[in-house]
C-alpha positions in Angstrom: 0.0 0.0 0.1 1.4 3.4 -1.0 0.6 6.8 0.5 0.6 10.1 -1.3 3.1 12.6 0.3 1.5 15.5 1.7 2.1 18.7 0.0 2.4 21.9 2.2 -0.4 24.1 1.5 0.4 27.6 0.0 -0.5 30.7 1.8 -3.4 31.3 -0.5 -4.6 27.8 0.2 -4.4 28.3 3.9 -6.1 31.7 4.2 -9.0 33.0 2.3 -8.9 36.9 2.6 -12.1 37.3 0.7 -10.7 39.9 -1.5 -13.0 42.3 -3.2 -12.4 45.0 -6.0 -10.9 48.1 -4.7 -8.3 46.4 -2.6 -10.8 45.4 0.0 -10.1 42.5 2.4 -13.1 40.8 3.7 -11.5 38.4 6.3 -9.0 39.9 8.8 -8.2 38.2 12.2 -4.7 39.3 13.5 -5.4 37.7 16.9 -5.4 34.3 15.1 -1.8 33.1 15.4 -1.8 31.0 12.2 -3.5 33.8 10.3 -0.9 36.3 11.5 2.1 34.1 10.8 1.1 32.9 7.3 -0.6 36.1 5.9 -1.4 38.9 8.3 2.0 40.1 9.3 3.2 40.6 5.8 0.2 42.6 4.7 0.1 44.7 7.9 3.8 45.6 7.5 3.2 46.7 3.8 0.3 48.9 5.0 2.3 50.3 7.8 5.2 51.3 5.6 3.1 53.4 3.2 1.0 54.7 6.1 4.2 56.0 7.8 5.2 57.7 4.5 1.9 59.5 4.0 1.7 60.6 7.6 5.3 61.8 7.5 4.5 64.2 4.7 1.4 65.2 6.5 3.3 66.1 9.6 6.0 67.9 7.7 3.3 70.2 6.0 1.5 70.6 9.3 4.6 72.1 10.9 5.9 74.0 7.8 5.0 77.4 9.4 6.9 76.6 12.6 10.2 77.3 10.8 9.0 79.6 7.9 7.9 82.3 10.4 11.5 82.6 11.7 12.5 84.2 8.4 9.3 86.0 7.3 11.0 89.4 7.8 13.5 88.5 5.1 10.6 88.7 2.4 8.9 91.8 3.6 6.8 90.7 6.5 6.9 92.5 9.9 5.4 90.4 12.7 5.5 90.7 16.4 6.4 87.6 18.5 2.8 87.1 19.4 1.8 87.1 15.7 4.5 84.7 14.8 3.3 82.3 17.5 -0.2 82.5 16.3 0.9 81.5 12.9 2.4 78.3 14.5 -0.6 77.7 16.7 -3.5 78.0 14.3 -2.4 75.0 12.1 -2.2 72.9 15.3 -5.7 74.0 16.3 -7.2 73.3 12.9 -5.5 69.9 12.8 -7.0 69.0 16.1 -10.4 69.9 14.9 -10.0 67.7 11.8 -8.9 64.7 13.6 -12.3 63.5 14.6 -13.9 63.7 11.1 -10.6 62.1 9.8 -11.2 59.2 12.1 -14.8 58.8 10.9 -13.5 58.8 7.3 -11.7 55.5 7.8 -14.8 53.4 8.5 -16.8 55.4 6.0 -14.4 55.3 3.0 -11.8 52.7 3.9 -8.2 53.2 5.2 -6.5 53.0 1.9 -9.0 55.2 0.1 -8.8 57.9 2.9 -5.1 57.9 2.9 -5.1 58.7 -0.8 -7.5 61.6 -0.5 -5.9 63.1 2.6 -2.5 63.0 0.9 -3.8 64.9 -2.1 -5.3 67.6 0.2 -1.9 68.5 1.3 -1.3 70.2 -1.9 -3.5 73.1 -0.8 -1.5 74.3 2.1 1.8 73.6 0.4 0.9 75.7 -2.7 -0.8 78.2 -0.5 2.3 78.9 1.6 4.4 79.2 -1.4 2.1 82.0 -2.8 1.5 83.8 0.5 5.1 84.4 1.6 5.8 86.3 -1.7 2.9 88.7 -1.2 3.3 90.6 2.1 0.7 93.2 0.7 -2.2 90.7 1.5 -2.0 91.5 5.2 -1.7 89.3 8.3 -5.2 87.9 8.5 -5.1 86.3 5.0 -1.7 85.0 5.9 -3.2 83.4 9.1 -6.1 81.8 7.1 -3.6 80.3 4.5 -1.5 79.0 7.5 -4.7 77.4 8.9 -4.9 75.1 5.8 -1.8 73.3 7.1 -4.0 71.7 9.6 -4.9 69.2 6.9 -1.6 67.6 7.8 -2.6 67.3 11.3 -5.7 65.5 10.6 -3.8 62.7 8.9 -2.5 61.4 12.1 -5.9 60.3 13.5 -7.1 58.4 10.4 -3.7 56.7 10.0 -3.5 55.5 13.6 -7.1 54.4 13.6 -6.5 52.5 10.4 -3.2 50.8 11.4 -4.7 49.8 14.8 -7.1 47.3 12.8 -4.0 45.7 11.1 -2.1 44.5 14.1 -2.8 42.0 17.0 -3.1 43.5 20.6 0.3 42.1 21.6 2.1 44.1 18.8 0.1 47.3 18.8 2.3 49.3 20.9 5.2 48.8 18.7 3.3 49.2 15.5 1.4 52.3 16.5 4.7 53.7 17.9 6.4 53.2 14.6 3.5 54.6 12.6 3.3 57.7 14.8 7.2 58.1 15.1 7.4 58.1 11.3 4.8 60.9 11.2 6.3 62.8 14.1 9.8 62.7 12.6 8.3 64.8 9.8 8.4 67.7 12.1 12.2 67.3 12.6 12.7 66.8 8.9 10.8 69.9 7.8 12.7 72.0 10.5 16.0 70.7 9.2 15.3 70.7 5.5 13.6 74.1 5.1 16.5 76.1 6.6 18.8 74.6 4.0 16.5 75.5 1.3 16.2 79.1 2.7 20.1 79.4 2.9 20.3 78.5 -0.8 18.1 81.2 -2.2 16.6 83.8 0.2 13.0 84.8 -0.3 12.5 82.8 -3.4 13.7 79.7 -1.5 11.2 80.5 1.3 8.4 80.2 -1.2 9.9 76.9 -2.5 9.7 75.6 1.0 6.1 74.9 0.5 6.2 74.1 -3.2 8.6 71.2 -2.6 6.0 69.3 -0.7 3.5 69.3 -3.7 5.2 66.3 -5.6 5.8 64.5 -2.3 2.1 64.7 -1.5 1.3 63.4 -4.9 3.7 60.5 -4.4 2.3 59.7 -1.1 -1.1 59.4 -2.6 0.0 57.3 -5.5 1.6 54.8 -3.2 -1.3 54.6 -0.9 -3.7 53.9 -3.9 -1.4 51.2 -5.4 0.0 49.3 -2.3 -2.3 49.9 0.7 -5.5 47.9 1.5 -9.1 48.6 2.9 -10.3 46.3 5.7 -14.0 45.4 5.8 -13.6 45.1 9.6 -12.8 48.7 9.7 -15.5 49.6 7.3 -18.3 49.3 10.0 -20.8 51.9 10.8 -19.6 54.8 12.8 -21.5 53.7 15.9 -18.3 52.4 17.6 -16.8 55.9 17.4 -19.9 57.3 19.2 -19.8 54.4 21.7 -16.3 55.4 22.6 -17.6 58.8 23.8 -19.5 57.2 26.6 -16.4 55.6 28.3 -14.9 57.7 31.1 -11.4 56.4 30.0 -11.7 58.0 26.7 -11.9 61.5 28.3 -9.2 60.7 30.9 -6.8 59.6 28.1 -7.7 62.7 26.1 -6.7 64.8 29.0 -3.4 62.9 29.4 -2.8 63.1 25.7 -3.0 66.8 25.9 0.2 66.6 28.2 2.1 64.2 26.0 1.3 64.7 22.2 -0.2 68.2 22.8 3.2 69.2 24.4 5.2 67.6 21.7 3.5 69.3 18.9 3.1 72.6 20.7 6.8 72.7 21.7 7.8 71.6 18.2 5.8 74.6 16.7 7.0 77.1 19.3 10.6 76.1 19.9 12.2 77.9 16.8 10.4 81.1 17.6 11.2 80.9 21.3 14.9 80.6 20.5 14.7 83.5 18.1 12.7 85.8 20.3 13.7 85.0 24.0 17.5 84.6 23.1 17.6 86.6 19.8 19.3 83.6 18.1 17.5 82.9 14.9 20.8 81.2 13.7 20.3 78.5 16.3 16.7 78.3 15.7 17.3 77.5 12.0 20.3 75.2 12.6 19.4 73.2 15.8 15.6 73.5 16.5 14.9 70.3 14.4 16.7 68.2 17.1 13.7 68.7 19.5 11.2 67.0 17.3 13.8 64.5 16.2 14.5 63.2 19.5 10.9 63.2 20.4 10.0 61.2 17.4 12.8 58.6 18.0 11.7 58.0 21.5 8.2 57.4 20.7 8.5 53.7 19.6 10.5 53.2 22.8 7.6 54.4 24.8 5.4 51.9 23.1 7.9 49.0 23.4 8.4 49.7 27.1 4.7 49.8 27.7 4.3 46.4 25.9 6.7 45.0 28.6 5.9 46.8 31.8 2.6 48.6 31.1 1.7 51.9 29.6 0.6 53.6 32.8 3.9 53.2 34.6 5.8 54.6 31.5 3.3 57.5 31.3 4.0 58.4 34.9 7.6 58.4 34.3 7.1 60.6 31.3 5.3 63.2 33.4 8.0 63.2 36.0 10.5 64.0 33.3 8.4 66.7 31.7 7.9 68.5 35.0 11.6 68.3 35.6 12.3 69.7 32.1 9.8 72.4 32.4 11.4 73.4 35.7 14.8 73.4 34.1 13.6 75.6 31.3 12.0 78.0 33.8 15.4 78.2 35.7 17.3 78.8 32.4 14.9 81.5 31.2 15.3 83.4 34.5 19.1 83.1 34.3 19.2 83.8 30.5 21.2 80.6 30.0 20.8 79.4 26.5 22.6 76.1 26.9 20.5 75.0 30.0 17.4 76.1 28.0 18.3 74.0 25.1 19.0 70.9 27.1 15.9 71.3 29.2 13.8 71.3 25.9 15.6 68.3 24.7 14.5 66.5 28.0 11.0 67.7 27.4 11.0 66.3 23.9 12.4 63.0 25.0 9.6 62.8 27.7 6.9 63.6 25.4 8.1 61.1 22.8 8.0 58.4 25.4 4.7 59.6 26.8 3.2 59.6 23.3 4.1 55.9 22.7 2.9 54.8 26.2 -0.5 56.7 26.2 -1.4 55.1 22.8 -0.5 51.7 24.1 -2.7 52.3 27.1 -5.7 53.1 25.0 -5.9 49.8 23.1 -5.2 47.8 26.4 -7.9 49.6 28.2 -10.4 48.6 25.7 -9.2 45.0 25.6 -9.7 44.8 29.3 -13.2 46.3 29.0 -14.0 43.6 26.5 -12.6 40.8 28.7 -14.9 42.1 31.5 -17.9 41.8 29.2 -17.3 38.2 28.6 -14.4 38.3 26.0 -16.4 36.6 23.1 -15.0 37.2 19.5 -18.0 39.5 18.8 -17.4 41.5 21.9 -13.6 41.8 21.4 -14.2 42.8 17.8 -16.6 45.5 18.8 -14.1 46.8 21.5 -11.4 46.9 18.9 -13.6 49.2 16.8 -14.4 51.3 19.8 -10.7 51.6 20.6 -10.1 52.7 17.1 -12.7 55.3 17.5 -11.3 56.4 20.8 -7.9 56.8 19.2 -9.4 59.5 16.9 -11.1 61.3 19.7 -8.2 61.2 22.0 -5.8 62.4 19.3 -8.2 65.2 18.4 -8.5 66.5 21.9 -4.8 66.0 22.7 -3.7 67.8 19.6 -5.4 71.0 21.0 -2.3 71.1 23.3 -0.4 72.0 20.2 -2.6 75.0 19.8 -2.6 76.0 23.6 1.2 75.8 24.0 2.2 78.6 21.5 -0.8 80.6 22.6 0.3 80.3 26.3 3.8 81.5 25.4 2.4 84.4 23.2 0.1 85.4 26.2 3.1 85.4 28.7 5.4 87.3 26.3 2.7 90.1 25.5 1.4 90.5 29.1 4.6 89.8 31.3 7.4 90.4 28.7 8.8 86.9 29.2 7.7 83.3 29.0 8.3 82.4 32.7 4.7 82.4 33.7 4.0 79.8 30.9 6.7 77.6 32.2 5.6 77.7 35.8 2.0 76.6 34.6 3.5 73.7 32.6 5.3 72.4 35.7 2.1 72.4 37.7 0.1 70.9 34.8 2.4 67.9 34.3 2.3 67.2 38.0 -1.5 67.2 38.0 -1.4 64.7 35.0 0.9 62.5 36.9 -1.5 62.3 39.7 -4.5 61.7 37.5 -2.6 58.8 35.7 -1.7 57.2 39.1 -5.3 57.6 40.5 -7.0 56.1 37.4 -4.5 53.3 36.3 -1.9 52.6 39.0 -3.9 53.0 42.2 -3.7 49.8 44.3 -7.0 47.9 43.9 -8.0 49.6 40.6 -9.2 47.2 37.9 -6.8 48.7 35.3 -3.9 48.5 37.7 -4.4 44.8 38.1 -4.5 44.4 34.4 -1.2 46.3 34.1 -2.7 48.8 31.6 
């Protein structure tokens, strides 16, 4: 009697993704170990790569004005420190407002489809900046309105994070979301490094090109998303889970904490070049070295997610607020003593801490909703619903948190105009970070708390 040798099944034989036209995937179950090893990981990694690229361009456009304002006087604009800080703050505020509808766009249109559209929208602020800086006769208000369109780049973050959260299993979300966010965040450092080089090469004309050079990059990001990314049917549900996320107390607690982590990161990134230029009258340092802050913050974000995967996000978040309070106090001391070196180092510590906190808070969100699903019985249907609610919460939290990017420059502008220095703003930040530390401990680390036992 002879037996037929068994032939290993191909990946296609093993997993039916239920593909549909328009690059839709009907079956997606990353929590299934076999599915993830044979099929899911490869597809998720591909989507993550192109998501990072699109988000990177979005963040770069979002923070274009943070570095352009430092040299607007070279092309005929005469702005006060307060007006310059408003030009950096308004794009952050608009980006924060757009994050909620951008989150809804993923379940409505599909992650791949919306990434394509949102990348193309970046053409508007890029071209607008290029035109506006060459026409100082238009006045400050039109300039401010054109700067506001850069908020399109800020909205990209929410839809990108919500989309990628569906692709990865719970045990790897901290690292994946950290990489996705860091790839976007580092766009801030890139734009603050590249634009000064462009300015040096050609004065006012090059300042206009600072916006124009992002037009082809936005088109490339859109084309890559259209050709290589996928839509998930699991993500294309009704928008009910997003509204359901609003009912959870934890959604609002995490929104508050995210103001302290991401809001501080984007706000400090926007304001740092202007502060170096106005407080210490060192525009040369602002143009040459300000990019380091956003750079180190971006690099440390995945580390925050990775550490949170190991020891729990709440513990890492508390650590980040300790470091932020220390950094703000050191910045206050250096501002009082007019010590530029200590000021610069203090802000580097702030950026490191915000990067770590960004990664840890995002890891906490997915874990919180996983625990909630387990408490409701942990059935596949319940866990799937909680993953959708977690994705909705990510958008809500990122929207609320991003308002910190608007408030930070405005707080500095207020302190400078009313008190003549930024010291009152720094005193406020020290106390603010300490309050957030206490809130994190009370909600997620207090002995006996459900989330503490689950090592959220």
